[in-house]
Each structure stands twice: as C-alpha cells, then as structure tokens.
N, C-alpha and C positions, 0 to 999 in steps of 0.2 A: 781855322785855320784859314791864312791870306789875307785876311781882314777886308771880309764881307762888309756891304753894310745891312743886310739882312742881320749881323751881331748884333747891330746898333739897334736896326728898325724893331726888329722881334725879340729878337732874345734877351736884350735886356730888359724889358718892361717885364715877360714873362717870370726871365728868372727872380727877378727885386721882387716880386710879386710873392715869392718863395721864400723870400731870404736867402737865394744862393745865388753864389759868384760865378766865374768863370777864369776862365783864361784865354786872350785872342793873341794868338802866335800873329803878327805883323809883317808883312814885306814892304818894310820902309817904301821903298821905288813904286810901288805901286798905290800908295797913298791918294785916294780923288786922283787914282789913274783915268777912271770914269767913274758912269752915277752906280757900277756895279761894288763900289769900294769905298770904306769910309774913308771922311776928313777927318787931320787931326782934331778938331772941334769935337767928333762924336768919341772917337778915341780917347780923346779926355774926358768924357763921362764915363767912360767905361772905367778906366782909371779912378773918378773920385766915388764910383759905386764898388770901391775896394776889387775892381777885376786886378788880375796880377794881368801885366802888360808882357809878355814874351816876343820872342826874335823867330821866324820862319824862315830866317837866310833875306841878302840883301836884295835880291831880284834882279829886275832890269838897271843894268848898267853895261857903260862900254870897256870894261877892260877884257870880258870874254868875247865880244866881237860876234859877227858871219862866223867865222870858221870852226867855234868852236861850238855855234848852236846847230850845224849841220854837223858838226864830229858828233855831239850829242844825241842827234836826232829828234830836237826838238819842232826843227821844221813841218815833221812831219806830224809827230804827236803830243805837242805840248801848246801851241799855237791857239791860245785859251780864244772861244767863239769867233775861229776864223780869221785870226789876226792876220800876220802878215811879218811870217817870221825875221824879214829886214826892219820890224821897228824895235827887233831885241829884246822884245817882252819872254824872257827866257828865265826858270828858277830852277836853277841847277839843281840836281840829285848831287848829294855832299861823295856817294861812292864814286862818281865817274871824275871826278876832281882831283887837282896834283895839289900835294902840303901846301903851297902858299897860297894857291885858287881858294882849299874848305878855311884857312885861316882869313882869309879878305874876307868870304864871306861870313865867318862865324862873326869875324871881328869889328866889321863894320858896321854891320846891321845893327849889333848891338851899340855904337859909338853912336848912330845916329838915333835909335832910340832914347837914346838918355840925353843928349841932349835937348829932346823935348822934355826932361823931368822927368821919364818915366824908370824905376827900377825895374833893372832887365836881369831875372835871374834862371830861367826857364826856354827852352830851343827846343823847337819840333822839326825835325826831318826834313826838308822838303822830296815829297813824294816818298816820304816813311822810307828814303836810301838812306844808309849807312855802311860804312865799314869800320874794320878796326882803325886807319888811321884816322876815320872823322872823327870817331866816339873819344879816342884818347884826345886829339885836340879840342873835342867840346867840351870836356872837361877841366881846359885850363879856360873860359871862360862864363859857363854856366851852370850853376849848380842841380840842372835836372834836364832829361831831354828826350822827348817822347817820339816814337814809331808809329807806326799804322799798319798793324799787323793782325787788326781784328780776332782781338782775342781775349779773356779777362785776365786781370793782371794780379798779383797776391797784394796781402796786406802791404801798407807801405812799407812797414819795417822789414821786410826778406823780397823786397824788392831791388830791380837793377835801376836805380834812380837817374842812368843816362841810357835807359832801353825801355822806357814805359809803353806797356803794351797799352792797345786805345781799340775800344768799337767805335766804326764808322757808321755814319747814321745816311749816310750818302743815297748809295741805290738798294742797300739791305734792308728797311725797314718802311714798309709801305704800310703802317699799323698800328695803333697804341697799342694792339696786343705783342705786336713784333718788339717793341721798346720794353712791355713790361716781361716780355721772357727773359728779355738782358738784366731785367731787375733780379727776377726770381732766380735766373743761374748766378749770379753775384753772391743772394740772401745763403743759397741753396751751397756755395762753394767756397762760402765768406770771403768772398772776394774781393777785388776794389775795382768797381767799373769807373773808366775813366772815357768820355764821350768824345769824338771825332765829329767837327761836324762841317763842311763844306758848303 
C-alpha cells in the first residue's frame, strides 16, 4: 500500500526470484513525493514484471483543504513522519466522506493511473475504512477491493470480492516464524492468505 519505495527496492527482486507477483496499491499524488515513495519509472517496472497496479485513493488534493483535514482528525493522527497538516498530505478514510467525496477519490485516482497506461481493476480502502456507501460506490469503478482487518480470507470463489480481508505485516510479524504461522494457518484452514505491507 501507498507506493512505498521499499516495494521496488526490496519486494520486486525478492518476489521475482520466486516467480511471484504482487499488487501495488498506489496513491497517485504521493508518487515520488519524497525518497520514501516510488516514482513512475519504478511503478512501470512493477507493471512490466506483471504486477497489478491498483488504486489506494487519490490522497493529497486541494479539494479537501485544511478544514476537512481538521474535521477528520488527520492533523494529529495521520500526518506521516511529523509533516505539517498545512501540507495537506491526507489519506481520507472513505467511511468518513460523503458520496461526492468518495466518488472523487475512487474516480480520480483511477483516472490518473489509467492515464499512465495501467489497467486499474483493484482498490485498497485507505486505512481499511469502508462503509456500505463506499462499498457500493467502489463497485462502480473496480473489480475488487481490499480491507485490512488482519484475518485470513476464505478461498476466492467464496470471498466477498469487495471486502477482501488481509493480514498485515506492519508491526505484528517480527520473525520468519511469525510469517510461517500465518502460512500454516492458511494451509490448515484451506484459506486465502492476502498479505498487506506498509
């Protein structure tokens, strides 16, 4: 998620060496925002290696502005790496937006990525946040959507493709043993293990 540069710098070569691909959920306005995020050439390399390029919302844009940033509480909780909120580096949780704002995030993020030549069929809800409204609107633009509730998904034929559950690799997994336990759980329960990495 987010288009972190580590996906290109580390993930691409590791997965390529095992003939595995991934999905990079990109926030278009964060592309090469600084050294922590991929640039378009790096995202092209993922796409050329058969990775899916999905949307993770538009992100920073002037349509929300300072007032919404304050209203949604992002000025304390979501300003990454101590950036100031007046930079409007926000990543709106769709369950907190109205219909017009949700449509804007879904449509514009997809449009930007498609204009770069990517087939954009998948969406990852920012912060894993969704509502019935955002779920219904997502179906108008995408073929699937992923949430982050840190659980095993059922096999694809039985899954709700607009509420795909995933396991996060952020803080919970400290060693290879932790990763192996999730893989073992998926095998034992005949489940679908979707990894989310930030």
